[in-house]
N, C-alpha and C positions, 0 to 999 in steps of 0.2 A: 504493500500500500504506500502510495506517495501523497504527501500533503504539500500543496503549493500555498504558501502563506503570504497574504497581503496584509492581514491584520496581525501585526507583530510589534515591531519597534515603535510604530507611530500610533499605537492605540492610546486613547485618552485615559482609560481606566478599565477596571474589571467590568465586563458586560453584565447588565441586568437581565438581558434576554438573548438567547441563542435561537436562531431559526435555521432548521436543517431541511434542505430540499434534496431529496434523492433524484438523480437524473439518469436517463438512458435514452440517447438519441433524441434530445429535446431542442435541437438547434433552431427550430422555427418559432418556439414560444418561450424559451428560457429568458431572453432579454426582457420582454414585456412583463414576465412574472417577477423578475428581480426588481424592475422598476416599480411595479405595484406594491411589492413588499417594502421596499425602501421608503417609498412615499408614505405609506400608512404607519409603519413602525417608527419612523423618525419623528413623527408628530408627538409621540409619547415618550420615547426613550432616547436619551443623548448617547448612552453607552450600550450598544447592542452589536451583535455579530451575525453574519450570514454565512452559513456553511453549505456549500454545494458539494454533495457527495455523489460523485459520478461512478456509475456501475459499468465501466468499460464501454462507453459510447464509441461508435465507429464513425460518427459524423463530426460536425464542427462544434459540438457543444462545449467541450473543454477549451478549445481555442477561443471561442467567442467570450466565454466567461472570464478566462484569465487575462484577456485584453482590457477588461473593464477597470477603470481607475478608482476602485473602491477600497479604502484602507481598512474597512471593517469586514472584509470578505475573505474567506478561505475556501480553497478548492481541494477536496480529498478525492483522489483517483484510485481505482483498483481494476483488476480484471472483473469480468462479469460474473456475479454470483447470484443476483436476484435482489429484489427491493428490500427484503429484510436485512440482507447483508449491508446494503448501501446505507440504510437508515442507521443501523448499529454503528458502522464506522463513523458516520457523521456525529451521532450523539456522543460517542465516547471521546470525540475531539472537543465537544462543546465546553465552554467555560462560564456560561451564563447562570444566573440564579434560577431562571426558568428556562426550559428547553421545549421548543415547539418543533414538531416535524409536520410538514405540509407537502402535499403533492405538487409537482411542477405544473400540472394543468390548472391549478387554482379552481378546481371543481368546488371546493369550499373556499370562498374568498378570504383573504387575509383580514378583511374588516370584521370577521367573526371573532378575532382574537380577544378584544376587550371583554366580551361576554364570557369567554372561556376563563380568562384570568379572574374575573369577578367570582364566578362559580367556584373556582379552585380555592380562592382565598376565603370566601364566605363559608364554605363547607370544610375548611381546614383539610382539604384533600391533598393527596400526593400526585394524583393523575386526574386530568379532565379530558374526556373523550368526546369529540364531535359526534353527534348522532343524527341520522336522517330518519329515524323511526319514532322518536319520542314526541310528545305533544309540543307544538311550537315550531317543529322543524318544517322547512320548506324545500321541496324537491321538484326539480324541473327537468323535463326531457329524458327521464329514465324509462327505458323500454320495458314493455310488459314482461319480456323474457328475463331481463336482469332483475326486475322486481320479484318475480316468482322464484328465481334462483336464489336471490338474497334471503328471502323469507324462509326458504327451505333450509339453507345453510345455518341461519340463525336459530331455527328450531332445533336442529341437530346439536348446535353448541349448547343451548340451554338445557336440553335433555341429557346430553353426554357429559358435559363439564360443569353443570349446575352454576353457570354464570348468569347473573340477573340482567345483563345488559341487552338492550334492544338492537344495538348495532356495534359489532366489534370491528368492522372493517373500514370505517370511514378514515380517509387519509388526512386527519387533522387531529393531532393529539398533543396535549400539553403536560409537562412533567415538572415537578420541582427538581432542582439539580441533584439532590441526594437520591430521589427515587429513580431518576433517569440513569444515573451511574450504576445503581444497584441492579435495576432490571435488565439493562442492556449488557451488563457484564456476564450475566448467566443465560441470556436469550440465545437460542441455537438456530432457529429456523431462518433460512435465507430467503424463502419465497413468500408467496401471497399470504400465508396464514400466520406470519410473524405477529400480526396485531393480536390475534387470538392468544398466541403463546404469551405475549406480554401481559395481557389481562388475566390470564390464568395464573401466571407467576405472582402478579400483584395480589390477587385474591388469596392465593395459597399462603402468602406471607403477611396477610392482614393490612396491606396498604390500602387506604381509602381511595376509591375511584368515584368520580361524579360524571354523569352523562349529561351533555349539554346539547340542546337543540340547535342546529345550524342550518344555514341556507346552503343548498347544494344543487349543482346543475351538471348534467352529463356532458362533459367537455369532449369535443371531437378529437380524434387521434389517441384515445385512451389505450394504454398498454395492457389493460385487462381484457382477457379473452374468456368469456363466460364459461363455456363448457370445459375448456382446457384447465383453467385455473380452479374451477370447482372440483375437478378430479384430483388435482394436486392438493387442494385444501383437504379433501376427504382423506387422502393418503397421508397427510401430515398429522392427522388426529391421533392415530396410534403411536406415532413417534413422540408426540408431546406427552402422552400417557406413560410411555416407556421412560422418557427422560425424568419425569416426575417420580416414578417408582424407584429409579436409580439414584435419587437424591440430587439431581442436577440443578434443581430450582430453589435451593436454600439460599437465602440472602444473608 
């Protein structure tokens, strides 16, 4: 793994917030995404950092990002492992008091962050997860197939893992620094189901999690393939169980 640092000697102070964006071949939308995040977050935080964790892109993503003159940005690169691996590498590099990971497609807009922070703090929680399924959420352009698939997978999660959350897979999750470091230090899954694994570890270890309604829209060019990723998700469930039985998830 290689870390290209722009946020280093010139940093003003310890960041209050780290925003981690996993990327894989996002050359056509990563610059607008960075612009939207920088504009929104800078209104609230003077000291914050942006970490782009690239998962082996074969396009111009890394080149475009590293050319940006942003002193509070770091780019972490690796061979392709999967989204879970990319998020883990980025989070473990993070230095902020709060750590957010958000998808590069901005399906959940960065403007949802203040509500996440408020819910985290008001509930004295360690983790706040964006949810498309709880009351107050707003979902646009989600296909009937993806909706049916999502509900089926979440039913399996609730029955098989006894997790009370309505939506484990939304790509917008906020952690306290302590919780982020502990959870991602033992998280194993590199693929689509890493979100479920994280929440399972949190619940197993008694870390409080709050589910927050968010706005979400189905962004074009999504890297999620419904049937393929659903099969991988189902295949990871016994792996998570096995890891747990072997004591891999003790914080």
